C-alpha positions in Angstrom: 68.8 -109.7 -192.7 67.4 -110.1 -189.2 64.7 -107.5 -188.0 64.1 -107.6 -184.3 60.6 -106.8 -182.9 61.9 -103.4 -181.4 63.2 -102.5 -185.0 59.8 -103.5 -187.0 57.9 -101.6 -184.2 60.0 -98.5 -185.1 59.7 -98.9 -188.6 55.8 -99.3 -188.7 55.5 -96.2 -186.7 57.6 -94.1 -188.7 55.5 -95.7 -191.8 52.3 -94.6 -189.9 53.5 -91.1 -189.3 54.5 -90.2 -192.6 51.2 -91.5 -193.6 49.4 -89.2 -191.0 51.7 -86.3 -192.4 50.9 -86.7 -196.1 47.0 -87.1 -194.9 47.2 -83.7 -193.1 49.0 -82.1 -196.4 46.0 -83.4 -198.6 43.4 -82.1 -196.1 45.3 -78.8 -195.6 45.6 -78.3 -199.4 41.8 -79.4 -200.1 40.8 -76.9 -197.5 42.6 -74.2 -198.7 41.6 -74.8 -202.3 37.8 -74.8 -201.6 38.2 -71.9 -199.3 40.0 -70.0 -202.6 36.9 -71.2 -204.5 34.3 -69.9 -202.2 36.0 -66.6 -201.6 36.0 -66.4 -205.4 32.4 -67.0 -205.6 31.9 -63.9 -202.8 33.9 -61.7 -204.7 32.1 -62.4 -208.0 28.8 -62.0 -206.0 29.7 -58.8 -204.4 30.9 -57.2 -207.8 27.9 -58.1 -209.6 25.7 -56.2 -206.6 28.1 -53.3 -207.3 27.5 -53.4 -210.7 24.6 -50.8 -211.5 24.2 -52.9 -214.9 23.1 -55.9 -212.6 21.0 -54.4 -210.4 17.7 -52.9 -211.6 13.9 -53.7 -212.3 11.1 -52.5 -214.7 10.3 -50.0 -212.4 13.9 -48.5 -212.3 13.6 -48.5 -216.0 10.3 -47.2 -215.9 11.3 -44.1 -213.3 14.4 -43.3 -215.5 12.5 -43.4 -219.2 9.5 -41.5 -217.6 11.2 -38.8 -215.2 13.4 -37.8 -218.1 10.8 -35.9 -220.5 9.2 -34.8 -217.0 12.6 -33.1 -215.8 12.7 -31.8 -219.6 9.6 -29.6 -219.3 10.5 -28.4 -215.9 13.4 -26.8 -217.3 11.6 -25.6 -220.4 9.2 -23.9 -218.1 12.0 -22.4 -215.8 13.7 -21.3 -219.1 10.6 -19.5 -219.8 11.0 -17.2 -216.8 13.7 -14.7 -218.5 12.1 -11.7 -220.1 8.7 -12.9 -218.6 9.0 -11.9 -214.9 10.9 -9.4 -212.7 10.0 -11.1 -209.5 13.1 -12.1 -207.6 11.7 -15.2 -205.9 10.2 -16.8 -209.2 13.6 -15.9 -210.8 15.5 -17.5 -208.3 13.3 -20.7 -208.2 13.2 -21.4 -211.5 17.0 -21.2 -211.5 17.3 -23.6 -209.0 15.0 -26.2 -210.5 16.9 -25.9 -213.9 20.3 -26.0 -211.8 18.9 -29.5 -210.1 16.9 -31.0 -212.7 19.9 -30.9 -215.8 22.1 -33.3 -213.7 19.6 -35.3 -213.0 18.4 -35.7 -216.8 21.8 -36.8 -217.4 21.7 -39.4 -214.4 18.5 -40.7 -216.0 20.1 -41.1 -219.4 23.4 -42.6 -218.2 21.6 -45.5 -216.0 19.1 -46.0 -218.8 22.3 -46.5 -221.2 24.2 -49.0 -218.4 20.9 -50.8 -218.3 20.7 -51.4 -222.0 17.8 -49.8 -222.3 16.9 -47.2 -225.4 17.9 -43.9 -224.9 15.2 -41.6 -223.2 13.5 -38.6 -225.3 12.8 -35.1 -224.0 9.8 -34.8 -226.0 6.5 -34.6 -223.7 4.5 -37.1 -225.9 7.0 -39.9 -225.0 5.1 -40.2 -221.8 2.1 -41.9 -223.8 -0.3 -38.7 -223.7 0.2 -38.1 -220.2 -1.0 -34.6 -219.1 -1.6 -32.6 -216.4 -5.3 -34.8 -216.3 -3.0 -37.9 -215.8 -1.9 -37.2 -212.2 1.4 -37.1 -213.9 1.8 -33.2 -213.7 2.5 -32.8 -217.3 1.6 -29.5 -218.8 -0.5 -29.9 -222.5 0.8 -28.1 -225.4 -2.0 -25.6 -224.5 -0.5 -25.1 -221.2 2.6 -24.3 -222.5 1.8 -21.7 -225.1 -0.6 -19.5 -222.8 2.4 -19.8 -220.4 4.6 -18.5 -223.2 2.0 -15.8 -223.9 1.6 -14.5 -220.5 3.9 -11.8 -218.6 4.2 -9.9 -215.7 2.0 -11.2 -212.3 -0.1 -13.0 -214.9 3.1 -14.9 -215.7 4.3 -15.5 -212.4 0.4 -16.8 -211.2 0.3 -19.2 -213.9 3.9 -20.5 -213.8 3.9 -20.9 -210.2 0.4 -23.2 -210.6 1.6 -25.0 -213.2 4.9 -25.8 -211.5 3.4 -26.7 -208.3 1.2 -29.4 -210.1 4.4 -30.4 -212.2 6.4 -31.0 -209.1 3.4 -32.9 -207.8 3.4 -35.5 -210.3 7.0 -35.8 -209.9 6.6 -36.8 -206.5 4.2 -39.1 -206.9 6.5 -40.8 -209.6 9.4 -41.1 -207.1 7.3 -42.5 -204.4 6.5 -45.0 -206.9 10.1 -45.8 -207.2 11.0 -45.9 -203.9 8.3 -48.4 -203.3 9.0 -50.7 -206.4 12.5 -49.7 -207.1 15.7 -52.3 -206.9 18.5 -49.9 -207.7 20.2 -48.1 -204.8 21.0 -45.1 -206.6 17.9 -44.8 -208.6 15.7 -45.1 -205.3 18.5 -42.6 -203.2 17.4 -39.9 -206.1 13.7 -40.9 -206.1 14.0 -39.9 -202.2 16.1 -36.9 -202.7 13.2 -35.4 -205.8 10.3 -36.2 -203.0 12.4 -34.1 -200.5 13.4 -31.3 -202.7 10.1 -30.7 -204.7 8.1 -30.9 -201.8 10.2 -28.2 -200.6 9.6 -26.1 -203.6 6.2 -27.0 -203.7 5.6 -25.2 -200.4 7.8 -22.3 -201.1 5.8 -21.8 -204.3 2.6 -21.9 -202.3 3.9 -19.2 -199.9 4.3 -17.1 -203.3 1.1 -17.4 -204.2 -0.4 -16.3 -201.2 
């Protein structure tokens, strides 16, 4: 069959058009796949960042582990108020302390479980011998026995004095978490502890006069 020059030119142009379309299709498909891959990687990173179990440090673990028994002792001291004083301010403050710190203990326990760490202990001895002389604000067994034996105004004075020291220790521990912690929820709770317990310290100092 005889093909004219014009016909050959048209056929060549058509062939080039098909090749260009195919090339664009391949590029578009490749870009789409690359975009999907990048999107999946970004979504995975976001999921990991949102996962508390994937975002914690040794400081967070120490904070939760040590603050749990610290709170437990504060709650124990708050429970001692019943039957030992009639001061409405002391009774109200003790109730607020117990109401705030019991849920926080549950939170510490939940975090440690999520992080694959051992469950915390409410035993004060789990703080490796920390007492009021260590700066942690923890009371010794002797302190607790003295408080249990007191009543009336003597109990109020001892309780307020000890709880102020106890709170100061908690504030120090929380400030360390704020400075060194990585988990945003743990750091946020530490900030709450600093704010709340400093306010309670001021109230107790006023009650002591």
